[in-house]
C-alpha positions as CSV (number, residue, x, y, z in Angstrom):
1,M,-55.0,-8.0,20.5
2,N,-53.1,-9.4,17.6
3,S,-51.5,-6.0,16.9
4,L,-50.4,-5.7,20.5
5,K,-48.9,-9.2,20.3
6,D,-47.1,-8.3,17.1
7,L,-45.8,-5.2,18.7
8,L,-44.5,-7.2,21.6
9,Q,-42.9,-9.7,19.3
10,R,-41.1,-7.0,17.3
11,F,-39.9,-5.5,20.6
12,K,-38.6,-8.8,21.8
13,S,-36.7,-9.4,18.5
14,N,-35.1,-5.9,18.5
15,S,-32.0,-6.2,20.6
16,I,-31.2,-2.5,20.3
17,L,-34.5,-1.6,22.1
18,I,-33.9,-4.3,24.7
19,Y,-30.4,-3.0,25.4
20,C,-31.7,0.6,25.6
21,L,-34.3,-0.6,28.1
22,Q,-31.6,-2.2,30.2
23,I,-29.5,1.0,30.2
24,F,-32.6,3.0,31.1
25,I,-33.2,0.8,34.1
26,V,-29.6,0.9,35.1
27,L,-29.3,4.7,35.0
28,S,-32.7,5.2,36.5
29,G,-31.6,3.1,39.5
30,T,-28.3,5.0,39.9
31,T,-29.8,8.4,39.6
32,L,-33.5,8.8,40.5
33,G,-33.5,5.6,42.5
34,L,-30.7,6.8,44.8
35,L,-32.3,10.3,45.0
36,F,-35.6,9.0,46.2
37,L,-33.9,6.7,48.7
38,G,-32.0,9.6,50.2
39,Y,-28.6,8.7,48.9
40,E,-28.0,11.7,46.7
41,A,-24.2,11.8,47.5
42,L,-23.8,8.3,45.9
43,I,-25.3,9.2,42.6
44,V,-22.0,10.3,40.9
45,P,-19.7,7.4,41.9
46,V,-22.4,4.7,41.5
47,T,-23.4,6.0,38.1
48,L,-19.8,6.2,36.9
49,G,-19.2,2.6,38.2
50,A,-22.2,1.4,36.3
51,I,-21.1,3.2,33.1
52,A,-17.6,1.8,33.3
53,T,-19.0,-1.7,33.8
54,A,-21.4,-1.3,30.9
55,L,-18.4,-0.6,28.7
56,T,-16.8,-4.0,29.8
57,D,-20.0,-6.0,28.9
58,F,-19.2,-8.8,26.5
59,D,-21.4,-11.6,25.1
60,D,-20.7,-14.8,27.0
61,R,-22.4,-17.7,28.7
62,L,-23.8,-17.2,32.2
63,S,-20.9,-18.8,34.2
64,I,-18.4,-16.6,32.4
65,R,-20.6,-13.5,32.9
66,L,-20.6,-14.1,36.6
67,R,-16.9,-14.7,36.7
68,N,-16.3,-11.5,34.6
69,L,-18.4,-9.5,37.1
70,V,-16.3,-10.8,40.0
71,Y,-13.1,-9.8,38.1
72,V,-14.5,-6.4,37.3
73,C,-15.5,-5.7,40.9
74,M,-12.1,-6.8,42.2
75,L,-10.2,-4.7,39.6
76,F,-12.4,-1.6,40.1
77,F,-12.0,-1.8,43.9
78,G,-8.2,-2.5,43.7
79,V,-7.4,0.1,41.1
80,S,-9.5,2.8,42.7
81,S,-8.1,2.1,46.2
82,I,-4.4,2.1,45.0
83,L,-5.0,5.5,43.3
84,E,-6.6,6.8,46.6
85,F,-3.5,5.8,48.5
86,L,-1.1,7.2,46.0
87,Y,-3.0,10.5,45.6
88,P,-0.7,12.5,47.9
89,Y,2.4,11.2,46.1
90,K,2.2,12.8,42.7
91,L,5.3,11.1,41.1
92,L,4.2,7.6,42.3
93,F,0.7,8.4,41.2
94,I,1.8,9.3,37.6
95,L,4.1,6.2,37.4
96,Y,1.3,3.8,38.6
97,L,-1.4,5.4,36.4
98,S,0.8,5.2,33.3
99,L,2.3,1.8,33.8
100,S,-0.9,0.1,35.0
101,S,-2.8,1.5,32.0
102,A,-0.2,0.2,29.6
103,G,-0.4,-3.2,31.3
104,F,-4.1,-3.3,31.0
105,I,-3.9,-2.4,27.3
106,L,-1.5,-5.3,26.8
107,M,-4.1,-7.6,28.4
108,G,-6.0,-7.1,25.2
109,A,-3.6,-9.6,23.6
110,L,-5.4,-12.4,25.5
111,G,-8.7,-11.8,23.6
112,Q,-11.6,-9.5,23.2
113,R,-13.1,-10.3,26.5
114,Y,-10.0,-9.2,28.3
115,A,-9.6,-6.2,26.1
116,T,-13.1,-4.9,27.1
117,I,-12.5,-5.5,30.8
118,S,-9.1,-3.7,30.6
119,F,-10.6,-0.7,28.9
120,G,-13.4,-0.4,31.5
121,T,-10.7,-0.6,34.3
122,I,-8.6,2.1,32.7
123,L,-11.8,4.3,32.4
124,L,-12.5,3.6,36.0
125,S,-9.0,4.8,36.9
126,I,-9.9,8.2,35.4
127,Y,-13.3,8.2,37.0
128,T,-11.6,7.7,40.4
129,M,-9.8,11.0,39.9
130,F,-13.1,12.8,39.8
131,G,-13.6,12.1,43.5
132,L,-10.2,11.9,45.0
133,G,-9.9,13.6,48.4
134,E,-13.7,14.0,48.8
135,Y,-14.3,11.0,51.0
136,S,-13.3,10.5,54.6
137,Q,-12.4,6.8,54.2
138,W,-10.1,5.4,51.5
139,Y,-12.5,2.6,50.6
140,Q,-15.7,4.7,50.2
141,Q,-15.4,5.7,46.6
142,S,-14.1,2.3,45.6
143,S,-17.1,0.6,47.3
144,Y,-19.5,2.9,45.5
145,F,-17.9,2.0,42.2
146,V,-18.3,-1.7,43.0
147,L,-22.0,-1.0,43.9
148,G,-22.5,0.5,40.5
149,A,-20.8,-2.5,38.9
150,L,-23.0,-4.9,40.8
151,W,-26.1,-3.0,39.8
152,Y,-25.3,-3.1,36.1
153,G,-24.1,-6.8,36.4
154,L,-27.4,-7.7,38.0
155,T,-29.5,-6.2,35.3
156,S,-27.2,-7.6,32.6
157,I,-27.6,-11.1,34.0
158,I,-31.4,-10.8,34.3
159,F,-31.7,-9.6,30.7
160,Y,-29.4,-12.4,29.6
161,L,-31.6,-15.0,31.4
162,L,-34.7,-13.7,29.8
163,K,-33.3,-14.3,26.3
164,P,-29.9,-16.1,26.4
165,T,-29.8,-16.6,22.6
166,Q,-30.4,-13.0,21.7
167,A,-26.7,-12.3,20.9
168,V,-26.3,-15.4,18.8
169,Q,-29.4,-14.5,16.8
170,D,-28.2,-10.9,16.3
171,N,-24.8,-12.1,15.1
172,L,-26.3,-14.6,12.7
173,A,-28.7,-12.0,11.3
174,A,-25.7,-9.6,11.0
175,N,-23.9,-12.4,9.0
176,F,-26.6,-12.7,6.4
177,N,-27.1,-8.9,6.2
178,A,-23.4,-8.5,5.6
179,I,-23.5,-11.2,2.9
180,A,-26.4,-9.4,1.3
181,A,-24.4,-6.2,1.2
182,L,-21.5,-8.2,-0.4
183,L,-23.9,-9.6,-3.1
184,L,-25.3,-6.2,-3.8
185,A,-21.8,-4.8,-4.3
186,K,-21.1,-7.8,-6.6
187,A,-24.3,-7.1,-8.6
188,R,-22.8,-3.7,-9.6
189,L,-20.1,-5.6,-11.5
190,F,-22.8,-6.9,-13.8
191,D,-23.9,-3.4,-14.8
192,P,-22.9,-2.9,-18.5
193,D,-22.5,0.8,-17.8
194,N,-19.6,0.2,-15.3
195,I,-17.2,-1.2,-17.9
196,D,-14.6,1.5,-17.2
197,N,-15.1,1.3,-13.4
198,I,-14.1,-2.3,-12.7
199,E,-11.1,-1.9,-10.3
200,P,-12.9,0.5,-7.9
201,L,-15.9,-1.8,-7.8
202,L,-13.6,-4.8,-7.0
203,Y,-11.9,-2.7,-4.3
204,E,-15.3,-2.0,-2.8
205,L,-16.1,-5.7,-3.0
206,S,-13.0,-6.5,-1.0
207,L,-14.1,-4.1,1.8
208,K,-17.5,-5.7,1.9
209,N,-15.8,-9.1,2.1
210,S,-13.8,-7.9,5.1
211,E,-17.1,-6.9,6.9
212,V,-18.5,-10.4,6.3
213,V,-15.4,-12.1,7.6
214,Q,-15.4,-9.9,10.8
215,S,-19.1,-10.7,11.3
216,L,-18.5,-14.4,10.9
217,N,-15.6,-14.2,13.5
218,T,-18.0,-12.6,16.0
219,T,-20.6,-15.3,15.5
220,K,-18.1,-18.0,15.9
221,A,-17.0,-16.7,19.2
222,S,-20.6,-16.3,20.3
223,L,-21.4,-19.9,19.3
224,L,-18.2,-21.3,20.8
225,T,-18.8,-20.0,24.3
226,R,-22.3,-21.6,24.3
227,L,-21.0,-24.9,23.1
228,K,-18.6,-24.9,26.1
229,A,-21.4,-24.4,28.5
230,S,-23.3,-27.6,27.9
231,R,-24.0,-30.5,25.6
232,A,-25.5,-29.7,22.2
233,N,-29.3,-29.1,22.1
234,K,-31.7,-28.5,19.3
235,N,-31.2,-24.7,19.3
236,T,-27.4,-25.1,19.3
237,I,-27.6,-27.3,16.3
238,Y,-29.9,-24.9,14.5
239,W,-27.6,-21.9,15.1
240,L,-24.6,-24.0,14.0
241,N,-26.2,-25.0,10.8
242,L,-27.1,-21.4,10.1
243,Y,-23.5,-20.4,10.8
244,F,-22.1,-23.1,8.4
245,L,-24.7,-22.0,5.8
246,A,-23.4,-18.4,6.1
247,Q,-19.8,-19.7,5.6
248,D,-20.8,-21.7,2.5
249,I,-22.8,-18.9,1.0
250,H,-20.0,-16.5,1.7
251,E,-17.6,-18.8,-0.1
252,Q,-19.9,-19.0,-3.1
253,A,-20.6,-15.2,-3.0
254,T,-16.8,-14.4,-3.1
255,S,-16.3,-16.8,-6.0
256,N,-15.2,-15.3,-9.3
257,Y,-15.2,-17.2,-12.6
258,L,-14.1,-14.6,-15.1
259,H,-12.5,-11.2,-16.0
260,Y,-15.4,-8.8,-15.7
261,E,-14.1,-6.7,-18.6
262,N,-14.7,-9.7,-20.9
263,I,-18.3,-10.3,-19.8
264,H,-19.1,-6.6,-20.6
265,K,-17.3,-6.8,-23.9
266,N,-19.1,-10.0,-25.0
267,F,-22.6,-9.8,-23.4
268,S,-23.4,-6.2,-22.6
269,R,-25.9,-6.1,-25.6
270,T,-27.7,-9.2,-24.5
271,D,-30.2,-9.8,-21.7
272,L,-27.8,-12.3,-20.1
273,I,-25.8,-9.8,-18.0
274,F,-29.0,-8.2,-16.7
275,R,-30.4,-11.5,-15.8
276,I,-27.3,-12.4,-13.9
277,Q,-27.5,-9.1,-12.0
278,K,-31.1,-9.8,-11.2
279,N,-30.3,-13.2,-9.7
280,V,-27.5,-11.9,-7.6
281,K,-29.8,-9.2,-6.2
282,L,-32.5,-11.8,-5.5
283,H,-30.0,-13.8,-3.5
284,A,-29.1,-10.7,-1.6
285,L,-32.8,-10.3,-0.8
286,S,-33.0,-13.9,0.3
287,C,-30.1,-13.2,2.8
288,Q,-31.9,-10.2,4.1
289,K,-35.2,-12.2,4.5
290,L,-33.3,-14.9,6.4
291,A,-31.8,-12.4,8.7
292,H,-35.2,-11.0,9.5
293,D,-36.6,-14.5,10.1
294,I,-33.8,-15.3,12.4
295,L,-34.6,-12.3,14.6
296,S,-38.3,-12.8,14.5
297,H,-38.3,-16.6,15.0
298,Q,-40.1,-17.2,11.8
299,H,-39.9,-20.2,9.5
300,Y,-37.8,-19.4,6.5
301,Q,-39.3,-19.9,3.1
302,A,-37.3,-19.8,-0.1
303,N,-38.3,-17.1,-2.6
304,P,-40.1,-18.7,-5.6
305,D,-39.2,-15.7,-7.7
306,T,-35.5,-16.8,-7.6
307,D,-36.4,-20.2,-9.1
308,I,-38.2,-18.4,-11.9
309,A,-35.3,-16.0,-12.5
310,I,-32.7,-18.7,-12.5
311,A,-34.8,-20.8,-14.9
312,N,-35.2,-17.8,-17.3
313,L,-31.4,-17.2,-17.1
314,D,-30.8,-20.8,-17.9
315,N,-33.2,-20.6,-20.9
316,S,-31.5,-17.4,-22.2
317,I,-28.1,-18.9,-22.0
318,Q,-29.2,-22.1,-23.8
319,L,-30.8,-19.9,-26.5
320,W,-27.7,-17.8,-26.9
321,I,-25.6,-21.0,-27.2
322,E,-27.9,-22.2,-30.0
323,E,-27.5,-18.9,-31.8
324,N,-23.7,-18.7,-31.2
325,P,-22.5,-22.4,-31.2
326,H,-18.8,-21.5,-31.8
327,N,-18.5,-18.8,-29.2
328,L,-16.8,-20.4,-26.1
329,E,-17.1,-17.3,-23.9
330,V,-20.5,-18.5,-22.7
331,K,-18.8,-21.2,-20.7
332,N,-18.0,-18.5,-18.2
333,L,-21.7,-17.7,-17.8
334,L,-22.5,-21.4,-17.3
335,L,-20.1,-21.4,-14.4
336,I,-21.9,-18.3,-12.9
337,L,-25.2,-20.0,-13.5
338,R,-24.0,-23.1,-11.6
339,N,-22.9,-20.9,-8.7
340,L,-26.3,-19.1,-8.6
341,K,-28.1,-22.4,-8.6
342,K,-26.0,-23.8,-5.8
343,I,-26.7,-20.8,-3.6
344,Q,-30.4,-21.2,-4.3
345,E,-30.2,-24.9,-3.4
346,Q,-28.7,-23.9,-0.1
347,F,-31.8,-21.7,0.7
348,I,-34.2,-24.3,-0.5
349,N,-32.5,-27.0,1.6
350,L,-32.7,-24.7,4.6
351,S,-36.5,-24.1,4.1
352,H,-37.0,-27.9,4.0
353,E,-34.6,-29.0,6.7
354,Q,-34.6,-26.3,9.4
355,N,-37.0,-28.2,11.6
356,N,-35.1,-31.4,11.1
357,Y,-32.0,-29.7,12.6
358,R,-34.0,-29.3,15.9
359,Q,-35.9,-32.6,15.9
360,N,-32.9,-34.8,15.0
361,Y,-30.2,-32.8,16.6
362,L,-28.5,-35.9,18.1
363,Q,-27.7,-37.0,14.6
364,H,-25.7,-33.8,13.9
365,Q,-23.2,-34.0,16.7
366,E,-20.3,-34.1,14.2
367,N,-21.0,-30.5,13.2
368,L,-19.9,-29.2,16.6
369,N,-16.2,-28.9,15.7
370,L,-15.5,-25.2,15.9
371,L,-12.0,-24.1,16.2
372,D,-11.3,-23.0,19.8
373,D,-8.5,-20.5,20.0
374,D,-9.2,-19.3,23.5
375,I,-6.7,-19.5,26.4
376,H,-6.5,-22.9,28.0
377,D,-3.5,-22.8,30.2
378,V,-0.5,-20.7,31.3
379,R,1.4,-21.7,28.2
380,D,-1.3,-20.3,25.9
381,L,-1.4,-17.1,28.0
382,W,2.4,-16.6,27.6
383,L,2.4,-17.3,23.9
384,K,-0.3,-14.8,23.3
385,L,1.4,-12.1,25.4
386,K,5.0,-12.9,24.1
387,Q,4.2,-12.0,20.5
388,H,3.1,-8.5,21.6
389,L,6.2,-7.6,23.7
390,T,7.9,-5.9,20.9
391,P,7.5,-2.5,19.1
392,N,6.6,-4.5,16.0
393,S,3.2,-5.2,17.7
394,A,0.6,-2.5,17.2
395,L,-0.8,-3.3,20.6
396,F,2.5,-2.7,22.3
397,R,2.9,0.6,20.6
398,H,-0.6,1.6,21.6
399,A,0.2,0.6,25.3
400,V,3.3,2.8,25.3
401,R,1.3,5.7,23.8
402,I,-1.4,5.4,26.4
403,A,1.3,5.4,29.1
404,F,2.7,8.6,27.6
405,V,-0.6,10.5,27.2
406,F,-1.6,9.6,30.7
407,A,1.7,10.8,32.2
408,V,1.6,14.1,30.2
409,G,-2.1,14.6,30.7
410,Y,-1.9,14.1,34.5
411,A,1.1,16.4,34.7
412,I,-0.8,19.1,32.9
413,S,-3.8,18.6,35.2
414,L,-1.6,19.5,38.1
415,L,-1.1,23.0,36.7
416,P,-3.2,25.8,38.2
417,F,-5.3,26.5,35.1
418,A,-6.3,22.8,34.8
419,K,-8.6,22.4,37.8
420,N,-10.6,19.6,36.1
421,G,-7.6,18.3,34.1
422,Y,-8.6,14.7,34.4
423,W,-10.9,15.5,31.4
424,I,-7.6,15.6,29.5
425,L,-7.0,11.9,30.3
426,L,-10.6,11.0,29.5
427,T,-10.4,12.6,26.1
428,S,-7.0,11.1,25.4
429,L,-8.2,7.6,26.3
430,F,-11.2,7.7,23.9
431,V,-9.3,9.5,21.1
432,C,-6.0,7.7,21.2
433,Q,-6.7,4.6,19.1
434,I,-4.5,1.7,18.1
435,S,-3.9,3.2,14.7
436,Y,-3.2,6.6,13.3
437,F,-6.1,6.3,10.9
438,A,-8.6,5.6,13.7
439,T,-7.2,8.3,16.0
440,K,-7.3,10.9,13.2
441,S,-10.9,10.2,12.5
442,R,-11.8,10.5,16.2
443,L,-10.0,13.8,16.7
444,K,-12.6,15.8,14.8
445,L,-15.6,13.8,16.0
446,R,-14.6,14.1,19.7
447,T,-14.0,17.9,19.4
448,L,-17.2,18.5,17.5
449,G,-19.2,16.4,19.9
450,T,-17.8,18.0,23.0
451,V,-18.4,21.6,21.7
452,L,-21.9,20.8,20.7
453,G,-22.6,19.1,24.0
454,V,-21.4,22.1,26.0
455,L,-23.4,24.5,23.8
456,L,-26.5,22.3,24.4
457,G,-25.7,22.0,28.1
458,I,-25.7,25.7,28.9
459,P,-29.4,26.2,28.1
460,V,-30.4,22.9,29.6
461,L,-28.8,23.8,33.0
462,Y,-30.5,27.2,32.8
463,F,-34.0,26.1,31.8
464,V,-34.1,22.8,33.8
465,P,-33.0,23.9,37.3
466,S,-34.5,21.1,39.3
467,I,-32.4,18.0,40.3
468,E,-35.2,15.6,39.3
469,G,-35.4,17.2,35.8
470,Q,-31.7,17.1,35.3
471,L,-31.5,13.5,36.4
472,V,-34.2,12.6,33.9
473,L,-32.2,14.3,31.2
474,T,-29.1,12.4,32.4
475,I,-30.9,9.1,31.9
476,I,-32.0,10.1,28.4
477,S,-28.6,11.3,27.3
478,G,-27.0,8.2,28.8
479,V,-29.3,5.9,26.9
480,Y,-28.6,7.8,23.7
481,F,-24.9,7.6,24.4
482,F,-24.9,3.8,24.6
483,Y,-27.2,3.6,21.6
484,L,-25.0,5.8,19.4
485,R,-21.5,5.0,20.6
486,S,-20.8,2.4,17.8
487,K,-22.9,4.3,15.2
488,K,-22.3,8.0,15.3
489,Y,-19.3,8.9,17.5
490,A,-19.8,12.7,17.4
491,M,-23.4,12.4,18.6
492,A,-22.4,9.9,21.2
493,T,-19.8,12.3,22.5
494,L,-22.4,15.1,22.6
495,M,-24.6,12.9,24.7
496,A,-21.8,11.8,27.0
497,T,-20.7,15.5,27.5
498,L,-24.3,16.5,28.3
499,M,-24.6,13.5,30.7
500,V,-21.5,14.4,32.6
501,L,-22.3,18.1,32.8
502,L,-25.7,17.2,34.4
503,I,-24.1,14.7,36.8
504,F,-21.4,17.2,37.9
505,N,-24.0,19.9,38.4
506,L,-25.1,17.8,41.4
507,K,-21.8,18.9,42.9
508,G,-22.5,22.5,42.0
509,A,-19.9,22.4,39.3
510,G,-22.1,22.4,36.2
511,Y,-21.3,25.9,34.8
512,A,-17.8,25.9,36.3
513,I,-16.6,23.0,34.1
514,I,-18.0,24.2,30.8
515,L,-15.0,26.2,29.6
516,P,-12.4,23.9,31.1
517,R,-14.3,21.0,29.5
518,I,-13.6,22.5,26.0
519,V,-10.0,23.4,26.8
520,D,-9.2,20.0,28.3
521,T,-10.8,18.3,25.3
522,L,-8.6,20.2,22.9
523,L,-5.5,19.4,25.1
524,G,-6.4,15.7,25.2
525,C,-6.9,15.6,21.5
526,L,-3.5,17.3,20.9
527,I,-1.7,14.9,23.2
528,A,-3.3,11.9,21.5
529,W,-2.4,13.3,18.1
530,F,1.2,13.9,19.2
531,A,1.5,10.3,20.6
532,V,0.3,8.5,17.4
533,S,2.3,10.9,15.1
534,F,5.7,10.8,16.9
535,I,5.8,7.7,19.2
536,W,6.5,4.7,16.9
537,P,4.2,6.0,14.1
538,D,2.4,3.4,12.1
539,W,4.1,4.2,8.8
540,N,7.4,3.1,10.4
541,F,6.0,-0.3,11.2
542,R,3.4,-1.0,8.4
543,N,5.8,-3.6,6.9
544,I,3.8,-4.1,3.7
545,S,6.1,-6.9,2.5
546,N,5.4,-9.1,5.5
547,T,1.7,-8.4,5.3
548,I,1.7,-9.4,1.7
549,K,3.7,-12.6,2.5
550,K,1.3,-13.5,5.2
551,S,-1.7,-12.9,2.9
552,N,-0.1,-15.0,0.2
553,Q,0.8,-17.8,2.6
554,A,-2.8,-17.9,3.9
555,T,-4.4,-17.9,0.4
556,L,-2.1,-20.7,-0.8
557,D,-2.7,-22.8,2.3
558,Y,-6.4,-22.4,1.5
559,F,-5.7,-23.4,-2.1
560,D,-3.7,-26.5,-0.9
561,A,-6.7,-27.5,1.3
562,V,-9.0,-27.2,-1.7
563,V,-6.7,-29.2,-4.0
564,K,-6.6,-32.0,-1.4
565,Q,-10.4,-32.3,-1.5
566,Y,-10.3,-32.5,-5.3
567,Q,-7.8,-35.4,-4.9
568,F,-9.5,-37.3,-2.0
569,G,-13.1,-36.1,-1.9
570,K,-15.1,-33.3,-0.4
571,N,-15.6,-32.8,3.3
572,N,-16.2,-29.8,5.6
573,S,-13.5,-30.6,8.1
574,L,-12.1,-28.3,10.7
575,D,-8.8,-28.1,8.9
576,Y,-10.5,-26.9,5.7
577,R,-12.6,-24.3,7.4
578,R,-9.6,-23.1,9.4
579,A,-7.6,-22.6,6.2
580,R,-10.5,-20.7,4.6
581,R,-11.0,-18.5,7.7
582,T,-7.3,-17.7,8.0
583,A,-7.1,-16.8,4.3
584,H,-10.0,-14.3,4.6
585,N,-8.6,-12.9,7.9
586,A,-5.2,-12.3,6.3
587,Q,-7.0,-10.5,3.5
588,I,-8.7,-8.3,6.0
589,E,-5.3,-7.4,7.5
590,L,-4.0,-6.5,4.1
591,S,-7.0,-4.5,3.3
592,S,-6.8,-2.5,6.6
593,M,-3.2,-1.7,6.1
594,I,-3.6,-0.6,2.5
595,S,-6.7,1.5,3.3
596,S,-4.8,3.4,6.0
597,L,-2.1,4.5,3.6
598,S,-4.0,7.5,2.3
599,T,-4.5,8.9,5.8
600,E,-0.8,9.2,6.6
601,P,0.9,12.6,6.6
602,N,2.3,13.4,3.2
603,P,0.9,10.3,1.5
604,N,2.8,8.8,-1.4
605,Q,0.2,8.8,-4.2
606,A,2.2,6.4,-6.4
607,L,2.5,3.9,-3.5
608,I,-1.2,4.2,-2.7
609,H,-2.2,3.6,-6.3
610,S,0.0,0.5,-6.6
611,A,-1.2,-0.8,-3.2
612,F,-4.9,-0.4,-4.0
613,R,-4.4,-2.2,-7.3
614,Y,-2.5,-5.0,-5.6
615,L,-5.3,-5.4,-3.1
616,V,-7.8,-5.8,-6.0
617,Y,-5.6,-8.5,-7.6
618,S,-4.9,-10.2,-4.3
619,H,-8.6,-10.4,-3.6
620,S,-9.3,-11.7,-7.1
621,Q,-6.8,-14.5,-6.5
622,L,-8.7,-15.4,-3.3
623,S,-12.0,-15.3,-5.1
624,Y,-10.7,-17.7,-7.8
625,V,-9.7,-20.1,-5.0
626,S,-13.1,-19.6,-3.3
627,A,-14.8,-20.7,-6.5
628,L,-12.8,-23.9,-6.6
629,G,-13.7,-24.4,-2.9
630,S,-17.4,-23.8,-3.3
631,H,-17.7,-26.5,-6.0
632,R,-15.1,-28.9,-4.7
633,E,-15.7,-32.5,-5.7
634,Q,-13.3,-35.4,-6.2
635,V,-11.8,-35.5,-9.7
636,Q,-10.6,-38.7,-11.3
637,D,-9.0,-37.1,-14.4
638,T,-5.2,-37.4,-13.7
639,Q,-4.4,-34.7,-16.3
640,V,-6.6,-32.2,-14.5
641,L,-5.2,-33.1,-11.1
642,D,-1.7,-32.8,-12.3
643,L,-2.5,-29.4,-13.7
644,M,-3.9,-28.3,-10.3
645,L,-0.8,-29.6,-8.5
646,W,1.4,-27.8,-11.0
647,C,-0.5,-24.6,-10.5
648,K,-0.2,-24.9,-6.7
649,D,3.5,-25.6,-6.8
650,T,4.1,-22.6,-9.2
651,L,2.1,-20.2,-7.0
652,F,4.1,-21.4,-3.9
653,A,7.4,-21.0,-5.8
654,V,6.9,-17.5,-7.1
655,L,4.7,-16.0,-4.3
656,L,6.4,-17.4,-1.3
657,Q,9.9,-18.5,-2.4
658,Q,10.2,-15.5,-4.7
659,Q,11.5,-17.6,-7.6
660,P,11.4,-15.9,-11.0
661,L,8.2,-16.4,-13.0
662,D,8.7,-18.3,-16.3
663,T,6.2,-16.4,-18.5
664,D,6.7,-18.7,-21.4
665,K,5.8,-21.7,-19.3
666,I,2.7,-19.9,-18.1
667,Q,1.6,-19.2,-21.6
668,D,2.2,-22.8,-22.6
669,K,0.0,-24.0,-19.7
670,L,-2.7,-21.5,-20.6
671,Q,-2.7,-22.7,-24.2
672,E,-2.9,-26.3,-22.9
673,I,-5.9,-25.4,-20.7
674,K,-7.6,-23.7,-23.6
675,Q,-7.2,-26.9,-25.7
676,M,-8.5,-29.1,-22.9
677,S,-11.5,-26.8,-22.5
678,T,-12.6,-27.3,-26.1
679,Q,-13.0,-31.0,-25.6
680,E,-16.5,-32.4,-26.2
681,N,-18.5,-33.8,-23.3
682,L,-16.3,-32.0,-20.8
683,S,-18.0,-32.2,-17.4
684,E,-19.0,-29.0,-15.5
685,D,-16.6,-29.9,-12.7
686,L,-13.6,-30.2,-15.0
687,L,-14.6,-27.1,-16.9
688,L,-14.7,-25.2,-13.6
689,V,-11.3,-26.4,-12.5
690,L,-9.7,-25.5,-15.8
691,K,-11.3,-22.0,-15.8
692,Q,-10.2,-21.2,-12.3
693,I,-6.6,-22.4,-12.9
694,S,-6.4,-20.2,-16.0
695,L,-7.6,-17.2,-14.0
696,L,-5.0,-17.8,-11.3
697,L,-2.3,-18.0,-13.9
698,E,-3.5,-15.1,-16.1
699,T,-3.5,-12.7,-13.1
700,L,-0.3,-13.9,-11.6
701,P,2.1,-11.8,-13.7
702,E,0.3,-8.5,-12.9
703,L,0.1,-9.5,-9.2
704,L,3.9,-10.0,-9.2
705,N,4.5,-6.7,-11.0
706,L,2.5,-4.8,-8.5
707,R,4.2,-6.5,-5.6
708,T,7.6,-5.6,-7.1
709,E,6.5,-2.0,-7.4
710,L,5.5,-1.9,-3.8
711,W,8.7,-3.5,-2.6
712,T,10.9,-1.1,-4.6
713,Q,9.4,2.1,-3.3
714,E,11.4,2.0,-0.1
715,I,8.7,0.6,2.1
716,K,9.8,0.1,5.7
């Protein structure tokens, strides 16, 4: 009995299995359900309507889900009906299909919710072409699409009501798993055998940091929509505290207190570096355990092994200090030890206080201040759209490319050899992504998945001749498609191809579309490749200089927010968290742009090398600020505060105002910091501030040199 209960609990905490069950129910209803009810003719349009709606699904509260479903039904019916009316008028059909699709793409500027609805509507436009001219009344196919949308919407709402917090739990668990991956990547920096491999490891660390920030952004949106739904309750407070905990641990995990080359040089023959690595890995395991406990509704208990490991590290450091009383490099390790202790304190506090968050939630109302950047009125809507009405916007360029590929693809579909030419549009829609890098990666995967799907489909159609058997396989392949679509795109395409072959076999066209399916896929990929390569290609708009300026501005705004807290006292205000979030988001944008350089045609290797090194130094600067932020406390020492303000003003001057760097002045300040650091009875707080300022100043000249190299290589 207990084993059955445990199995049920594991199933309830596994959102992937629950989602697959939902898709199974949806596809069973639109295929076998309609077949047994005697509505075999409705299987294709109702199933396609349900699939398109599933691709518009977005985590939100109940009222918004209902509103979104109404929007989707209205859009599906309207778009499908317009295409039905315009079908005899080929020129008008092409114009409407192209311009409306571009308009829907631009709707993505309003937010992720609108982007998903827009994509589903564009997909429905192509699905409409599958059945044009087959129905006696103009509204029939449109109504069947809406029926499929309503069926999926009904199941989605039922599953949401059964467990409305599932998405929040999944997102929070993903946060801590991403932080665990970040910590494991950081642990590799404390491997003494990696002394000649520091910069690649730092680059990997910056990529892991991007994943954490993106995960935190997703969780914030999920929490915010629920906060808007009602007043705070015990569960809301608990989820919010976990989110704030993830933010704090992320800030501490991204903190950097030293040049890693120095720690290898000074401590690689001691046990210290190994003990630090062990503690970082133990914190990663704590994050993974917390993620598991969130999903399984278990009470989190801090790992006692971490306390022992930190105590042993502390003892080893103190012993090393006794044996080497005049070596000041150990002060860097003391800062790392302090950081490790602070992370462990967070986990211990959670294990003690997590029930109090629920029981005394009314005392925590002040923690509900999340930044709401959603659309509130027409002015917000226009401001979001306005910034994308220019070729400088990647979204605008993507919209124009989609309009082009749809116009060309449909024109080709009118040719005699392209009887099922709407497959060209379907392929182009999925392959043509917002960036050249993403499109290029999808070209191979889409082609491979389609060919494999066709090769698998031939024996399936032969050996499973019954309608019932083919519909069962349609359900299975559909479930696998939705399961794999964000994990393994080639396999997802294979399953989608098999699913569509089976569905179209109901019309007696299973074998007939096999060869055209391959040809149309190749044509769709070719059109998508041409669009991203020749219509406002990314390398003409990458604008590294502006991206660098934006990243510098965000990092320095974060630094300014940190300095203010050292002046006036620590708080976790909305302004501080917004500055921190903006800095990390800007770093993601910089990382994404630099990572795409190597995928461009005829890549400039010198440019790529300089850009990757710049990203490493830029991320290091952000990590030095994060270290200051994670230990921020009010400082009374005026000399230290003046030094912080001078450092901030210097960084603003040389990074934003592009004033020349006075290297002699920098060296004088570094010498002054070194002298201040040797003072006896210097507190840990002041030692930390001095160390981080010295790191910011020491890496500044190389950061500026790399920036100059990038700007002088004729970057557009």
